[in-house]
C-alpha positions in Angstrom: 147.2 220.0 18.4 147.3 218.7 22.0 144.7 218.6 24.6 145.7 220.1 28.0 143.8 219.8 31.2 143.5 223.3 32.6 144.1 224.6 35.3 143.2 221.7 37.5 145.4 219.3 39.4 142.5 217.0 40.5 139.7 215.6 38.4 136.9 213.2 38.9 137.6 209.7 37.6 134.4 209.4 35.6 134.9 212.7 33.6 138.6 212.0 32.9 137.7 208.6 31.4 135.1 210.1 29.2 137.5 212.9 28.0 140.1 210.3 27.1 137.6 208.0 25.5 136.5 210.8 23.1 139.6 213.0 22.7 142.3 210.4 23.2 145.5 210.9 25.3 145.7 214.3 27.2 148.3 216.2 29.0 148.1 217.5 32.6 150.5 219.6 34.7 151.4 219.5 38.4 153.5 221.9 40.3 156.8 220.6 41.8 156.4 218.6 45.0 152.8 217.7 44.4 151.9 214.0 44.7 150.3 212.6 41.5 146.6 212.0 42.2 145.8 208.3 42.3 143.2 208.5 39.5 145.8 209.7 37.0 147.8 206.5 37.3 147.2 203.9 34.6 145.5 206.4 32.3 146.5 207.8 29.0 147.7 211.0 30.5 151.1 212.7 30.1 152.0 214.4 33.3 154.6 217.2 33.4 156.1 219.4 36.1 157.3 223.0 35.3 160.8 223.3 33.7 163.6 222.7 36.2 164.6 226.3 36.3 161.1 227.1 37.8 161.6 224.5 40.6 161.4 226.2 44.0 164.1 225.7 46.5 164.1 223.2 49.4 162.5 225.9 51.7 159.2 225.6 49.7 158.0 222.4 51.5 158.4 224.3 54.9 156.6 227.3 53.5 153.7 225.2 52.2 153.4 223.2 55.5 153.5 226.4 57.6 150.8 228.0 55.5 148.5 225.0 55.7 149.0 224.9 59.5 148.2 228.6 59.7 145.0 228.2 57.7 143.8 225.3 59.9 144.4 227.2 63.1 142.6 230.3 61.8 139.1 228.9 61.3 137.7 232.2 60.2 140.2 232.3 57.3 140.9 229.4 54.9 142.9 228.4 51.9 140.9 230.7 49.7 142.0 233.9 51.4 145.5 234.0 49.8 144.2 233.0 46.5 141.2 235.4 46.4 143.2 238.4 47.6 146.4 237.7 45.7 149.8 237.8 47.2 150.8 239.6 50.5 150.7 243.1 49.0 146.9 242.8 48.7 146.3 241.3 52.2 145.4 243.3 55.3 148.3 244.6 57.4 147.5 242.1 60.2 147.3 239.1 57.8 150.5 240.2 56.0 152.3 240.4 59.4 151.0 237.0 60.4 152.1 235.3 57.2 155.5 237.0 57.3 156.0 235.8 60.8 154.7 232.4 60.0 157.2 232.0 57.1 160.1 233.2 59.3 160.5 236.1 56.8 161.8 233.5 54.3 159.8 235.1 51.5 161.2 238.6 52.2 164.7 237.3 51.8 164.1 236.0 48.3 164.7 237.7 45.0 161.7 238.9 43.0 162.0 236.0 40.6 162.3 233.4 43.4 159.3 234.9 45.2 157.2 234.8 42.0 158.0 231.1 41.5 157.2 230.3 45.1 154.0 232.3 44.9 152.9 230.4 41.7 153.6 227.0 43.3 151.9 227.9 46.6 148.8 229.1 44.8 148.5 225.9 42.7 149.2 223.7 45.7 146.5 225.4 47.8 144.0 225.4 44.9 144.8 221.7 44.4 143.9 221.1 48.1 140.6 222.9 47.6 139.8 220.9 44.5 140.6 217.6 46.1 138.4 218.3 49.1 135.5 219.5 47.0 135.7 216.5 44.7 135.6 214.2 47.7 132.6 216.1 49.0 130.9 215.9 45.6 131.5 212.1 45.4 130.0 211.7 48.8 127.0 213.8 47.9 126.4 211.6 44.8 126.6 208.5 46.8 124.0 209.9 49.3 121.7 210.9 46.5 121.8 207.5 44.9 121.4 205.5 48.1 118.0 204.8 49.6 117.5 206.7 52.9 118.2 204.6 56.0 115.1 206.1 57.4 112.9 205.0 54.5 109.5 203.9 55.8 110.3 204.9 59.4 109.0 208.4 59.2 106.3 210.1 57.1 108.4 212.9 55.9 111.3 210.8 54.7 110.8 212.4 51.3 112.0 215.7 52.7 115.4 214.2 53.4 115.7 212.9 49.8 114.5 216.3 48.4 117.1 218.1 50.5 119.9 216.0 49.1 118.6 216.4 45.5 118.4 220.2 46.0 122.0 220.6 47.1 124.2 222.2 44.6 126.9 220.2 42.9 129.9 221.0 45.1 132.3 220.3 42.3 131.0 223.1 40.1 130.1 225.7 42.8 132.0 228.9 42.5 134.7 229.1 45.1 136.9 232.0 43.7 136.1 235.6 42.9 137.5 237.0 39.6 140.7 238.2 41.3 141.4 234.7 42.7 140.7 233.2 39.3 143.2 235.6 37.7 145.8 234.6 40.3 145.3 230.9 39.3 145.6 231.7 35.6 148.8 233.7 36.1 150.3 230.9 38.2 149.4 228.2 35.7 150.6 230.1 32.6 153.7 231.2 34.5 154.7 227.7 35.3 153.3 225.8 32.3 152.7 228.3 29.5 156.0 227.5 27.8 154.6 224.0 27.0 151.8 225.4 24.9 152.0 226.0 21.2 149.5 228.1 19.2 146.2 226.5 18.4 146.1 224.1 21.3 143.0 223.1 23.3 142.5 223.8 27.0 139.9 221.6 28.7 138.3 222.5 32.1 135.5 221.1 34.2 134.9 224.4 36.0 132.1 226.5 34.4 133.5 229.6 36.2 136.7 229.3 34.1 134.8 229.2 30.8 132.4 232.0 31.8 135.2 234.3 32.9 137.3 233.9 29.7 134.2 234.1 27.5 132.7 237.1 29.2 135.9 239.1 29.2 136.7 238.2 25.6 133.1 239.1 24.5 133.5 242.5 26.2 136.7 243.3 24.4 136.2 241.8 21.0 134.0 244.1 18.8 134.7 242.8 15.3 132.2 240.5 13.7 134.5 237.6 12.8 131.7 235.2 12.0 128.0 234.7 12.0 128.4 231.3 13.8 127.3 230.9 17.4 130.3 231.9 19.6 129.8 228.9 21.8 129.5 225.4 20.2 127.8 222.7 22.3 127.7 219.0 21.7 127.1 215.8 23.7 129.3 212.7 23.5 126.7 209.9 24.2 127.4 207.2 26.7 125.8 204.0 25.4 127.4 201.7 28.0 124.0 200.8 29.5 123.1 199.1 26.2 124.1 195.6 25.2 127.0 195.4 22.8 124.8 194.4 19.8 122.2 197.1 20.5 125.0 199.7 21.0 126.5 198.9 17.6 123.1 199.0 16.0 122.4 202.5 17.5 125.8 203.8 16.4 125.4 202.4 12.9 121.8 203.5 12.3 122.4 207.0 13.5 125.9 207.4 12.1 127.1 208.5 15.6 130.7 207.3 15.2 131.2 209.2 11.9 129.8 212.4 13.3 131.9 212.3 16.4 135.0 211.5 14.3 134.3 214.6 12.1 133.8 216.8 15.3 137.1 215.6 16.7 138.9 216.3 13.4 137.5 219.8 13.2 138.5 220.6 16.8 142.0 219.2 16.1 142.5 221.3 13.0 140.6 224.4 14.2 143.6 226.7 14.0 143.9 226.2 10.3 140.6 227.8 9.6 138.7 228.8 12.8 135.7 230.4 11.1 135.1 227.5 8.7 135.7 224.9 11.4 133.4 226.6 13.9 130.6 226.8 11.3 131.0 223.1 10.5 131.1 222.3 14.2 127.9 224.2 14.7 126.2 222.2 12.0 127.5 218.9 13.2 126.6 219.5 16.8 122.9 220.0 15.8 123.1 216.9 13.6 124.6 214.9 16.5 121.9 216.1 18.9 119.2 215.0 16.5 120.8 211.5 16.2 121.2 210.8 19.9 118.4 212.7 21.5 116.5 209.4 22.3 119.7 207.5 23.3 121.2 210.2 25.6 121.7 209.5 29.3 122.7 211.5 32.3 126.2 209.9 31.8 126.8 211.8 28.5 129.9 214.1 28.3 128.6 217.6 27.6 131.1 219.9 25.9 131.0 223.6 25.3 133.7 225.0 23.0 135.0 228.5 22.4 137.8 229.5 20.1 139.5 232.6 21.4 140.4 234.9 18.6 143.3 237.3 19.2 142.7 241.0 20.1 145.1 243.8 19.4 147.1 244.9 22.4 145.9 248.5 22.1 142.4 247.3 22.8 143.4 245.3 25.9 143.3 247.0 29.3 145.9 246.1 31.9 143.4 244.2 33.9 142.6 242.0 30.9 146.2 241.1 29.9 145.6 237.7 31.5 143.5 236.9 28.3 146.6 237.0 26.1 147.7 233.4 26.7 144.3 232.3 25.6 144.5 233.9 22.1 144.5 231.4 19.2 143.6 228.7 21.7 140.4 226.6 22.0 138.9 226.3 25.5 136.5 223.4 26.2 134.2 223.0 29.1 133.5 219.4 29.9 130.6 218.5 32.1 128.7 215.3 33.1 
């Protein structure tokens, strides 16, 4: 079983390091012509582009540049418009005309297959732009929260400024896509990279909206009682880096943390062999781990939520839920800090 970063092109450095520390080497995927994010360099990450037969033609760079320019000039519309509404058949007549004009009717001259490949690449590039900007904003917000206010002591209500920063939502996890937009991203990702997945793989995301959408749609469709185990398994991978080496080793030894984490990782790796058994064992171990580390946990822990997506018969799947099929027999993991 392999661990695949999904469906992101950009990740925060801290969470990537924690994922690799616990799970080991991971795989990530970038559309053609996207520059490798700096944080992915010198890490245990295998980076792949789509197969060569899914590489867009030379005109794609011009299409992407023109759309970015169009989005910047139209301040009342942004990168999310195309993603949220889908491709041009779902946009308004006026917007469709503008985009067609903007692209010099290049898209209209393409075959259906070529247009689909360009659409997938365009969506992931634009989604990558959004992720990159939001991660930058989130990092800035964290810095501002951690720093002492420059007005400290100069005004009586300085606490209001600090409270305002602390009350701001985490920009990295705030929902930016509606369900239609999320489906568009899933279709693009699986269209370009789905061929690299085998059965019983693990897809890891840092976006709670991704986990919530897949879980809620699967729960709504799946009616059989496959197990009495909790459908979502949660566990924390502790960060003991703030302790001295000797103290850290003592904590791990006395609480058997390393052994428990090793068992959890092994169960996740082999979950496809016996999903129901492994999920029940993971549920027990997660509670045991929580009891062992509750007094050592810090806000730097890696918080994981795991769901195994059992397959559903095609006759029970509506057309709008066909996007769930690539998730069947896969494990999806939400990783948060």
